[in-house]
C-alpha positions as CSV (number, residue, x, y, z in Angstrom):
1,X,-10.8,-14.5,-11.2
2,X,-7.5,-13.4,-12.7
3,X,-5.0,-16.0,-13.6
4,X,-2.6,-15.2,-10.7
5,X,-5.0,-14.8,-7.9
6,X,-6.5,-17.2,-5.3
7,X,-9.7,-16.0,-3.5
8,X,-12.3,-17.5,-1.1
9,X,-15.3,-16.0,0.6
10,X,-17.3,-16.6,3.7
11,X,-20.4,-15.0,5.3
12,X,-19.9,-14.0,8.9
13,X,-22.7,-13.1,11.2
14,X,-21.2,-9.9,12.4
15,X,-21.1,-6.3,11.2
16,X,-18.4,-5.2,8.8
17,X,-16.9,-2.9,11.4
18,X,-16.2,-5.7,13.9
19,X,-14.6,-7.8,11.2
20,X,-12.6,-5.0,9.8
21,X,-11.3,-4.0,13.2
22,X,-9.9,-7.6,13.6
23,X,-8.2,-7.5,10.2
24,X,-6.8,-4.0,10.7
25,X,-5.1,-5.0,14.0
26,X,-1.8,-6.7,13.3
27,X,-1.6,-8.0,16.9
28,X,-4.7,-10.1,16.1
29,X,-3.3,-11.7,12.9
30,X,-1.9,-14.8,14.7
31,X,-5.4,-15.6,15.8
32,X,-6.6,-15.4,12.2
33,X,-3.8,-17.3,10.5
34,X,-5.0,-20.5,8.7
35,X,-1.5,-21.2,7.3
36,X,0.2,-21.9,10.6
37,X,3.1,-19.8,9.6
38,X,2.4,-16.6,11.5
39,X,4.0,-16.4,15.0
40,X,3.5,-12.8,16.2
41,X,3.4,-9.2,15.2
42,X,6.8,-7.6,16.0
43,X,6.5,-4.0,14.7
44,X,4.0,-1.5,13.4
45,X,0.9,0.4,14.7
46,X,-1.8,-1.1,16.8
47,X,-4.3,-0.4,14.0
48,X,-3.5,-0.3,10.3
49,X,-4.2,2.5,7.8
50,X,-3.1,3.3,4.3
51,X,0.7,3.3,4.2
52,X,1.2,1.5,7.5
53,X,4.1,-0.9,7.7
54,X,4.1,-3.8,10.1
55,X,6.4,-6.8,10.7
56,X,5.6,-10.3,11.5
57,X,7.7,-13.2,12.8
58,X,7.0,-16.2,10.6
59,X,8.0,-19.9,10.3
60,X,7.7,-22.1,7.2
61,X,9.0,-25.6,6.9
62,X,10.7,-25.2,10.3
63,X,12.6,-22.1,9.2
64,X,12.0,-18.8,11.0
65,X,11.9,-15.5,9.1
66,X,10.5,-12.0,9.4
67,X,8.2,-10.4,6.9
68,X,7.5,-6.7,6.6
69,X,4.2,-5.6,4.9
70,X,2.9,-2.2,3.8
71,X,-0.8,-1.4,3.5
72,X,-1.5,-0.4,-0.1
73,X,-5.3,-0.3,-0.1
74,X,-7.6,1.0,2.7
75,X,-11.3,1.8,2.7
76,X,-12.6,1.8,6.3
77,X,-14.9,-1.3,6.9
78,X,-14.7,-2.3,3.2
79,X,-11.2,-3.0,1.8
80,X,-7.7,-3.5,3.2
81,X,-4.7,-4.9,1.4
82,X,-1.0,-5.2,2.1
83,X,2.0,-6.3,0.2
84,X,5.4,-7.5,1.2
85,X,8.8,-7.3,-0.5
86,X,7.9,-9.8,-3.2
87,X,5.0,-7.5,-4.1
88,X,2.4,-10.2,-3.5
89,X,-0.8,-8.8,-2.0
90,X,-3.2,-10.1,0.6
91,X,-6.5,-8.4,0.2
92,X,-9.8,-8.4,2.2
93,X,-13.1,-7.1,0.8
94,X,-16.1,-6.8,3.1
95,X,-19.7,-6.3,2.0
96,X,-22.6,-6.1,4.5
97,X,-25.6,-8.2,3.3
98,X,-29.2,-7.0,3.2
99,X,-30.3,-10.1,5.2
100,X,-27.7,-9.6,7.8
101,X,-24.1,-10.6,8.1
102,X,-21.1,-9.7,6.1
103,X,-19.5,-11.4,3.1
104,X,-15.7,-11.4,3.4
105,X,-13.5,-12.2,0.5
106,X,-9.8,-12.8,1.0
107,X,-7.5,-12.8,-2.0
108,X,-3.9,-13.7,-2.5
109,X,-2.7,-11.9,-5.6
110,X,0.7,-12.9,-6.9
111,X,0.3,-11.1,-10.3
112,X,3.3,-8.8,-9.6
113,X,5.7,-11.4,-8.2
114,X,7.5,-14.4,-9.4
115,X,4.5,-16.2,-10.8
116,X,6.4,-19.1,-12.3
117,X,8.0,-20.0,-9.0
118,X,4.7,-19.8,-7.1
119,X,2.8,-21.9,-9.6
120,X,5.5,-24.6,-9.8
121,X,5.9,-24.7,-6.0
122,X,2.2,-25.5,-5.5
123,X,1.7,-22.2,-3.6
124,X,-1.8,-21.4,-5.1
125,X,-3.3,-24.6,-3.8
126,X,-1.6,-24.1,-0.4
127,X,-2.8,-20.5,-0.3
128,X,-6.4,-21.6,-1.1
129,X,-6.3,-23.9,1.9
130,X,-4.8,-21.3,4.1
131,X,-7.3,-18.7,3.1
132,X,-10.2,-21.1,3.9
133,X,-8.7,-21.7,7.3
134,X,-8.1,-18.0,7.9
135,X,-11.7,-17.2,7.0
136,X,-13.0,-19.8,9.4
137,X,-10.8,-18.4,12.2
138,X,-12.0,-14.9,11.3
139,X,-15.6,-16.0,11.5
140,X,-15.0,-17.6,14.9
141,X,-13.4,-14.5,16.3
142,X,-15.9,-12.0,14.8
143,X,-18.9,-14.0,16.0
144,X,-17.8,-14.3,19.6
145,X,-20.0,-12.4,22.0
């Protein structure tokens, strides 16, 4: 793992397509947010693709704000990543397993941003906990009948 990245993985008992469809739908993101900061999708397409922009209403430490993201990587049912104005990236990689299920890895990559600020603020540890929570929520949603 690179120095300025935080990643976690989970195995989900669902096909990659079902999982990817959830991640690629900004309107579903509040259901998948383990950080508790995402309130709702406010702009953008119903389904993401390379170059899509989408906006989210957020709240952190009681303060509301809006974040706009742009999809910078997209490979149907395998990889999707977006970045915001600070150039930090949220990335999902999906790999179907031979024995069934799909391994999903979510990565927060702050290589291109203000790395000193993020490290000193404790963001990597918070992001690790948020990713773990998000992956559990994704698993719950994707495994629903």
